[in-house]
VEXDREN-2710 file (C-alpha; in Angstrom, 1 decimal):
% VEXDREN-2710
k/r/px/py/pz
1/MET/2.7/17.2/2.5
2/THR/3.6/21.4/2.0
3/ASP/2.5/22.5/-1.5
4/SER/5.5/22.7/-2.8
5/ARG/4.9/19.2/-2.4
6/LEU/2.1/18.7/-4.3
7/ALA/3.4/20.4/-7.7
8/GLU/6.8/17.8/-7.7
9/ARG/6.2/14.3/-9.6
10/PRO/6.0/11.2/-8.2
11/PRO/8.2/8.4/-8.7
12/ALA/8.0/6.4/-11.6
13/PRO/6.2/3.0/-9.3
14/ASP/7.5/-0.8/-10.6
15/ARG/6.9/-1.8/-14.4
16/LEU/4.0/-3.9/-15.4
17/PRO/4.9/-7.7/-15.8
18/ILE/2.1/-7.1/-19.4
19/ALA/1.3/-3.9/-21.4
20/VAL/-2.2/-2.3/-20.2
21/VAL/-4.5/0.8/-21.7
22/ASP/-4.6/4.2/-19.7
23/ASN/-8.2/3.8/-20.5
24/HIS/-9.6/7.5/-19.9
25/CYS/-6.9/10.4/-19.5
26/HIS/-6.9/14.1/-20.4
27/LEU/-2.9/14.8/-22.4
28/ASP/-4.5/18.1/-22.7
29/ILE/-5.0/19.5/-19.1
30/SER/-2.7/20.5/-16.4
31/ARG/-3.7/20.5/-12.5
32/ASP/-2.8/23.5/-10.5
33/ASP/1.4/23.6/-10.1
34/ALA/2.4/20.5/-11.7
35/PRO/5.1/21.5/-14.2
36/ALA/4.4/20.5/-17.9
37/VAL/5.3/17.6/-19.2
38/PRO/6.0/17.3/-23.1
39/LEU/3.7/14.9/-24.2
40/GLU/6.1/12.6/-25.9
41/GLN/7.6/12.4/-22.6
42/VAL/4.5/11.7/-21.2
43/VAL/4.0/8.9/-23.6
44/GLN/7.6/7.7/-23.2
45/GLU/7.5/7.5/-19.9
46/ALA/4.1/5.2/-19.5
47/ALA/5.5/3.2/-21.7
48/ALA/8.8/2.5/-19.8
49/VAL/6.9/1.3/-17.0
50/GLY/4.1/-1.0/-18.7
51/VAL/1.1/1.4/-19.7
52/ASP/1.8/1.3/-23.4
53/ARG/-1.3/2.5/-25.0
54/LEU/-3.5/5.8/-24.0
55/VAL/-6.9/7.5/-24.7
56/GLN/-6.7/10.6/-24.7
57/ILE/-10.9/12.0/-24.1
58/GLY/-11.6/15.4/-25.1
59/CYS/-14.5/16.8/-23.4
60/ASP/-14.5/19.9/-24.5
61/ILE/-15.1/21.8/-28.1
62/ALA/-12.0/23.1/-28.2
63/SER/-10.0/19.8/-26.1
64/ALA/-12.2/17.3/-29.1
65/ARG/-10.6/19.4/-31.5
66/TRP/-6.5/18.9/-30.1
67/THR/-7.6/15.1/-29.2
68/ALA/-8.3/14.6/-33.5
69/HIS/-4.9/16.1/-33.9
70/VAL/-2.9/14.5/-31.6
71/VAL/-3.9/11.5/-32.3
72/ASP/-2.8/11.3/-36.2
73/GLU/0.9/11.9/-34.6
74/HIS/1.3/9.2/-31.3
75/PRO/0.8/6.1/-32.4
76/ALA/-0.3/5.1/-29.0
77/ILE/-2.9/7.1/-28.5
78/LEU/-6.0/6.8/-29.5
79/GLY/-8.8/9.1/-28.9
80/GLY/-12.4/9.6/-28.0
81/VAL/-14.7/13.2/-28.1
82/ALA/-17.9/14.5/-26.5
83/ILE/-19.4/17.4/-24.8
84/HIS/-18.5/17.1/-21.1
85/PRO/-22.3/17.2/-19.2
86/ASN/-20.9/20.4/-17.4
87/GLU/-20.1/21.9/-20.2
88/ALA/-23.7/21.2/-21.6
89/PRO/-25.9/23.8/-19.9
90/ARG/-23.2/26.4/-20.5
91/HIS/-24.1/25.8/-24.8
92/GLN/-27.3/25.9/-24.2
93/GLU/-27.7/28.6/-22.8
94/ALA/-25.5/30.4/-25.5
95/GLY/-28.4/28.8/-28.4
96/ASP/-24.8/26.4/-29.6
97/LEU/-25.6/23.0/-28.0
98/ASP/-26.6/21.3/-31.1
99/GLU/-24.3/23.1/-32.6
100/VAL/-20.8/21.4/-31.2
101/ILE/-22.8/18.6/-30.9
102/ASP/-22.9/17.9/-34.3
103/GLU/-19.3/19.1/-34.6
104/ILE/-18.4/16.0/-32.4
105/ALA/-20.2/13.8/-34.4
106/GLU/-17.9/15.1/-37.7
107/LEU/-14.7/15.0/-35.0
108/ALA/-16.2/11.2/-34.5
109/ARG/-15.6/10.6/-38.0
110/HIS/-12.0/10.1/-38.0
111/PRO/-10.1/6.1/-37.9
112/ARG/-8.5/6.9/-34.5
113/ILE/-11.3/8.5/-32.7
114/ARG/-13.1/5.1/-31.2
115/VAL/-14.8/6.3/-28.5
116/VAL/-17.7/9.1/-27.7
117/GLY/-17.3/10.5/-24.6
118/GLU/-17.1/11.6/-21.4
119/THR/-20.8/11.8/-21.4
120/GLY/-23.6/11.9/-19.0
121/LEU/-24.8/13.4/-15.9
122/ASP/-23.3/15.0/-13.5
123/PHE/-25.1/16.0/-10.2
124/PHE/-22.7/17.8/-8.1
125/ARG/-21.3/20.5/-10.5
126/THR/-24.5/21.3/-12.0
127/GLY/-27.9/21.8/-10.7
128/PRO/-31.5/20.5/-11.5
129/GLU/-31.5/24.0/-13.7
130/GLY/-28.7/22.1/-16.2
131/VAL/-30.6/18.7/-16.2
132/ALA/-32.4/18.7/-19.4
133/ALA/-29.6/20.0/-21.1
134/GLN/-27.4/17.6/-19.7
135/GLU/-29.9/14.7/-20.7
136/HIS/-30.2/16.4/-24.1
137/ALA/-26.5/16.3/-24.6
138/PHE/-26.2/12.5/-23.3
139/ARG/-29.0/11.3/-25.6
140/ARG/-27.5/12.9/-29.1
141/HIS/-24.2/11.4/-27.6
142/VAL/-25.8/7.7/-27.6
143/ALA/-26.9/8.0/-30.6
144/ILE/-23.8/9.6/-32.4
145/ALA/-22.4/6.2/-30.7
146/LYS/-24.0/4.0/-32.4
147/ASP/-24.6/5.9/-35.0
148/LEU/-20.9/5.0/-36.1
149/GLY/-20.2/2.2/-34.3
150/LEU/-18.0/3.9/-31.5
151/ALA/-17.4/2.9/-28.2
152/LEU/-19.9/5.3/-25.5
153/GLN/-17.7/6.5/-22.5
154/ILE/-19.8/7.7/-19.1
155/HIS/-19.6/10.1/-17.0
156/ASP/-21.7/9.5/-13.7
157/ARG/-22.1/11.7/-11.1
158/ASP/-24.2/11.5/-8.4
159/ALA/-26.5/10.9/-10.8
160/HIS/-26.9/7.1/-10.9
161/ASP/-30.4/5.9/-11.0
162/ASP/-30.9/8.5/-14.2
163/VAL/-27.3/7.5/-16.0
164/LEU/-29.1/4.2/-16.1
165/ARG/-32.6/5.1/-16.8
166/VAL/-31.0/7.2/-20.1
167/LEU/-29.1/4.3/-21.3
168/ALA/-32.2/2.1/-20.9
169/GLU/-34.4/4.1/-23.0
170/GLU/-32.4/5.0/-26.0
171/GLY/-30.3/1.4/-25.5
172/ALA/-26.8/1.4/-24.6
173/PRO/-24.7/1.4/-27.8
174/GLU/-22.9/-2.9/-27.9
175/LEU/-19.7/-1.1/-26.3
176/THR/-20.3/0.9/-22.7
177/VAL/-17.7/1.6/-20.5
178/LEU/-18.6/3.7/-16.9
179/HIS/-15.5/5.7/-16.7
180/CYS/-14.2/6.1/-13.0
181/PHE/-16.7/3.7/-12.2
182/SER/-18.0/5.2/-8.8
183/GLY/-21.0/2.7/-7.8
184/ASP/-21.5/0.5/-5.0
185/VAL/-22.1/-3.8/-5.6
186/GLU/-25.9/-3.2/-6.6
187/MET/-24.8/-0.8/-9.4
188/ALA/-22.0/-2.7/-10.8
189/LEU/-23.7/-5.9/-10.4
190/GLU/-26.8/-4.2/-12.7
191/CYS/-24.0/-2.2/-15.3
192/VAL/-21.9/-6.6/-15.5
193/ARG/-25.8/-7.8/-16.2
194/ARG/-26.6/-5.0/-18.7
195/GLY/-22.8/-5.7/-20.3
196/TYR/-21.3/-2.8/-19.4
197/PHE/-17.7/-1.8/-18.7
198/LEU/-15.8/-1.0/-15.5
199/SER/-13.2/1.4/-15.6
200/PHE/-11.5/2.0/-12.5
201/ALA/-9.3/5.2/-11.3
202/GLY/-7.1/6.1/-8.5
203/THR/-9.9/6.2/-6.4
204/VAL/-10.1/2.7/-6.0
205/THR/-6.5/3.0/-3.7
206/PHE/-7.9/5.4/-1.5
207/THR/-8.3/4.1/2.5
208/SER/-11.8/5.8/1.9
209/ALA/-13.2/3.9/-0.9
210/ARG/-14.4/0.7/1.3
211/ALA/-17.7/0.7/-0.8
212/LEU/-15.6/0.7/-4.5
213/ARG/-13.8/-2.0/-3.3
214/ASP/-16.3/-4.2/-3.1
215/ALA/-17.9/-3.3/-6.6
216/LEU/-14.9/-4.0/-7.9
217/ALA/-15.1/-7.4/-6.4
218/VAL/-17.7/-8.3/-8.1
219/THR/-16.6/-7.7/-11.5
220/PRO/-15.6/-10.1/-13.5
221/LEU/-12.1/-9.7/-15.8
222/GLU/-13.7/-10.1/-18.4
223/HIS/-15.6/-6.7/-17.6
224/LEU/-12.7/-4.5/-16.4
225/LEU/-10.6/-1.3/-17.9
226/VAL/-8.5/0.9/-15.5
227/GLU/-7.6/4.4/-16.3
228/THR/-6.4/7.7/-14.3
229/ASP/-8.4/10.1/-15.7
230/ALA/-5.1/12.5/-15.6
231/PRO/-4.4/14.7/-14.9
232/TYR/-6.7/14.4/-11.8
233/LEU/-7.7/11.6/-9.2
234/THR/-3.8/10.4/-8.5
235/PRO/-3.9/7.0/-6.7
236/THR/-2.7/6.5/-3.1
237/PRO/0.4/7.1/-2.2
238/HIS/0.4/10.1/-4.4
239/ARG/-3.1/11.8/-3.7
240/GLY/-3.3/15.4/-4.3
241/ARG/-0.6/15.6/-6.9
242/ALA/-1.0/15.4/-10.9
243/ASN/-1.8/12.3/-12.2
244/ALA/-0.8/11.2/-15.5
245/PRO/-0.4/7.3/-17.2
246/TYR/2.9/6.6/-16.4
247/LEU/1.3/5.8/-12.4
248/VAL/-1.4/3.4/-14.5
249/PRO/0.2/0.5/-12.7
250/LEU/-0.6/1.6/-8.9
251/THR/-3.6/1.2/-9.3
252/VAL/-3.6/-2.3/-11.1
253/ARG/-1.7/-4.1/-8.2
254/VAL/-4.3/-2.5/-5.6
255/MET/-7.4/-4.2/-8.2
256/ALA/-5.2/-7.3/-8.6
257/ASP/-5.1/-7.6/-5.2
258/VAL/-9.4/-6.9/-4.5
259/LEU/-9.9/-9.3/-6.9
260/ASN/-7.1/-11.8/-5.7
261/VAL/-6.0/-12.8/-9.0
262/SER/-1.9/-12.1/-10.1
263/VAL/-0.9/-8.6/-11.6
264/PRO/-0.1/-10.7/-15.1
265/GLU/-3.6/-12.1/-15.5
266/LEU/-5.8/-8.6/-14.6
267/CYS/-3.4/-7.2/-16.9
268/GLU/-3.9/-9.7/-19.5
269/ALA/-7.6/-9.4/-19.0
270/LEU/-7.3/-5.5/-19.1
271/SER/-5.2/-5.4/-22.3
272/ALA/-8.3/-7.3/-23.7
273/ASN/-10.3/-5.5/-23.2
274/SER/-9.3/-2.1/-24.0
275/GLU/-9.0/-3.9/-27.4
276/ARG/-11.8/-5.7/-27.8
277/VAL/-13.3/-2.3/-26.9
278/TYR/-11.4/0.2/-28.6
279/GLY/-9.9/-2.2/-31.3
280/PRO/-6.2/-2.4/-32.7
281/TRP/-3.8/1.5/-32.1
282/GLY/-1.6/0.4/-35.1
283/GLU/0.0/3.1/-36.9
284/ALA/-1.1/7.1/-36.6
285/SER/-2.1/8.0/-39.7
END
């Protein structure tokens, strides 16, 4: 695929028979040379293929402020706010980590902010020198979610054991989501045992992701969510292009095949689970 092809927007997939939720997307982020798309168009294109509700995640302080604003304007969008694990060491170095987390706690009181996250640990982009700051921020976000009675969304990259350890030590919120789940069968079973939700992204469609599909196959329907992580992790056959909520049906159909269930049955479960975790979308205020 040439560079010019990478900048093209993929065609819309077939509409899902029952509407679902994109459980995690970054509507304020543009990728590479992808054309900018107005937010209203993003929402309309997603609804046209059966993705009628979105969870916008703001994972730095500017993005969190934007998220708290945009959920007031679009009934289809609920929000989540946090300081991303890879942002935590930067704030620690600047001396304002707790200050920005305090602001996250205030933003999370907005009635249409239903998620604290994405928070967690990332040992891929941050080296050992940043682990303490990441873990401190992670623990504070867990406490905020529990204090406010909100769902928690976890970012876990190359840190499975430590993420599970911190959640066990702190006591995970009742509604805890492993965003862009990347673990194996053993981790999936442990997360289900603990009552967590596993959210699968376009990575589950990748040819190389056999272990991830095996993890999906052992996850009960009542623990499943789906996401884009847009503009990243675009599902096959459009890997490399910018992702967007309207591409969720590609991931849903692969998930249904792996689980050996019908697409309508999976859609029903995904929709119900999303409302259970985040509550009703209702009207923007």
